[in-house]
N, C-alpha and C positions, 0 to 999 in steps of 0.2 A: 326331438327330444334333444338331438345335439346343438340344434341353435339355440334351445333354452340354456342348456349347461354353459355354451360358451358366452352368451349373454350375461349369465349370472356370475361367470369367470371375470368378464371384464368390469363388471359392477362392483365386484369387491375390489378388484384391482385399483379402481377409480377411489374407492371409499379410502383404501390406505394410503393412496398417494395424497389425497386430501386430508388425511390425519397426520401425516409425517411432519409438516411444519409445526402444526401444535406440539409434538412430541419433541422436537428438536430444541436443544439448548440454546439459551437467548444471551447475546453479549450483554454487558453492563461495561460501561466506560469507566476506565480507571486512570489515576494520574500519581506519578512518584511524586512524594512530598519530602521524605528524609531516609537516609539509609545510614547505615555505619555499624559500628560494634560497640555493646554494652553489656558487660556483664551483671549490671543490676536487674536486668530482664530476666534473669533466672538461668538454671543450668538445662533446664528442658524446653522443648517446644512449646510456646504459648500464643494464642491468638486475643487480641482486646479489640472491641469494637467501641467507637465514640460517635454517638448520633446527635450530641449537643456541645456546645461550646462549654458550658458548666461541667459537663462530664470530662473532657478534655484539660481543661484548667486544673480540676482536682487533680487529675492523674500527673500532670507537670509539677505541681506543688507537692506530691507526694514523693517525689524524685530526691528534693533537698539539694545538695551538692551536686549531684551527678546529674541534674537536670540539664539536658543539652538540646531539648526539643524546642523548636520554634513556636512562638505565641501565634495563635490561630490568625490574626492580623497580617503575618507575615508569610501565609502558605498561600498557595494558588487554589484556593475552594473556600466554600461558604457553606456552613452547615445547613442552610435553607435549601441548598441544592446537592449537596453530597454529604455523606458521611465518612468517617476514618477507620481504617482497619490497620492494625499494628501487629505483624508476626514476626516474632522472635525466634531465631533457630536453636538457641542456647548453644552450649558446647559443641563446638564444630571443629573440623581438622585445621583451620586457620588458612590465611592466605588467599581467601576467595570473599566475595561479596554478593549479596542479593539485587537482584533487580527485576522489575516488572513489564509486563507488556501493555499496550494500550486499552486491553479489555479484560475484565473477568468475566467467568462463564455462570450464567445462572441457569441451574437444572433441578426442577423441581423446586425444592424448598431450600437448596442450598447454594451460595454463590462462593466459586473457587477463585482465588486470584491466581493468575498467570505467572508464576514466579521461575527464575532461571539465575544460575551461578554464573558469575564472570570473574576472572582472575583479577587480583588486587584486593585492596582493603579499605577503598573508599576514603584513603587518606590516612587510616589508622596504620602503626606500623606492622610489619610484616607477620608478627607473631600473633596479631588479633585472631579470635577465633570465636566472637559471639555476634554473628551478624544478625541483623535486624532490619526491618523496613516499614515505612510508614506510608500508606497508600490511600488515596481518597477515592470513593465510588460514588457514581452519579446515582442519585435517588431514582431516576428514571431510566429503564432499561431500553435497549435499541428498538424494540416493539412499541416504545411510548407508554408502557405500563408502568405504575409505581410499584417497584417490588419489595420496598423496606415495609415489611410486615412482622410482627412478634413471632409468627410462625416459623419464620426463616433463620437461617445462620449463616455467617461468613467463616470459610475454611482456606486453608492454605498449607502447603507442604514444602520442604526443600527438596528441588528435583535429584532423583539419584539416591535419596536417603532413606531408610526404613525407618519406621515408627518417628516420622518427624510431623505428621499431620495434626494440625490442632484448629479447633474451630470454637466459636463464639456466637452464642444467639442472640438475636437481635431483640428478643423477649424480654431477656433479662442482662444482656451485655455482659453475661458472666463467661469467663475463660473456661474452655474444656481443653485440657492437654491431652496429647496424646499418649498411649501406654507407655509405662515406663520402658526404656530398652534394655536389653538382656543384658549388656555389659555397661557398668556405671562409668560415665565419664568422669575423670579428675581434673580439676582447673588447676592450671599452675599459676601461682602467685607470684610471678616474676614482673621484671620491669615493663610492661606496656599492655595492649588489652587484653592479654589472659586476664588479666586483675585491673583493666583500665578501660577507657571507653574514648572512643573517637567516632565523632559523628562528620561524615561528609554529605553534601547532596549533589545531584545532578540534575538541572532545570527546576531548581527550587530554592526557596530563600537559604541565604548561607549561615543564619542562624542555626546553630546546632542544638541524637540518637538516640515507663516507664516501667512501672515496679513490677515486683513479682512476688507471690508469697514466700519463696526462699531467696533471700538476698545475700550473694556471695560478699565478702569484704576484700574489695579492690585496693591494692596498695597504692594506687594513683588515681587522682580524679579526671574525668574527662575533660575538663576545662585544661588541667595541665598537658594533656595529651593534644589537644586539638589547638593549644597555642604554644608552639615550641620556642618562639621567639621570647615569650616572656619568662620561660623557663632559663633560657640562654642568658638573658641579661640579668637574672636573679644568681646563676652560678658565677658571673662575671664581677658582681660587686665585691665578694669576698677577696678575690685576686687584687682589684684595684686598690681596696683599703689596705690590705697586705704590703703592696708596693709602697702606698704613701707611709706606712708606718717606717719602713726601712730606710726610707730617703730622712724621714726627720730625725731618727736615730743616728744616721752616718752624720748628718750635720751638725748634731749637739756633739758627737763624741770629736769631730774635727774643729768644731770651735773651743772645746776645753783643750785640747792639745796645743792650739795656738796661743790660748792664753797662759798656759803652763810655760811655753817657750819664752813668751814676753816677761813673765815674772822672773825666770831662771835669768835672763839676759839681764834684767834689772839689777839683781843681787849681786852678779860678779865685781869683786874691787877693780878698779880701774888703775891700771899700771900709771907710775909716775914718770915722767919724761924729764930724764937729766939732760940740761944743756950743756954743751961742751963750751968753756969760755974760749 
């Protein structure tokens, strides 16, 4: 009887060990495509998934002047092998940026991005606090299976931030934001990415950070923040024109004074010179 029970226990243990790999999460290769700060993506956490180039191009066009996303031809991915996942944190504390690891985790019907915060704002001003990240996910998981099915979803959350999880279903690519936070965050419409956008990327095309159902009104465009040299040249032009006007005016005044002196000298009567015999 004891031998039977011991054998039965070993059999159960062996079956459990065989089932463990099947129940373990599977890695899905991910690659950073773009990150930065963009208030047009909304105040709350949001996830978007693009499975086709047409869906991504339509999204880019909907951003209008705030479009800082690269064309699909400038990214390190192709839609026949990958899909795109866009996670926007919404209104954050500022002074930090999102990055991703080399793999997402597929557990059941949910693929979760591996996101981390790092100091800095990806090239945006220090007051930027609307971090987002665009990540490509391989359509084939590490076990060789094609995991992109309508029943699955892609999710992400900002590390260490409660109520920051957002998901998007692959069946509809619809956005499912996380529950509303208990304290409502207020966006400061000051000079930079509080109400502006700046997109910068690492290991991705330099073309630059779209839209959400609720769009705040930024005071500056993403392009203006991303190109400080253009703003500087624009501000320098009025000063240069002002200096030119000053010199022209001074020249005209000097010329008038000189002409007046010549006229006065011409009108003065000449003194007659008496010769002494």
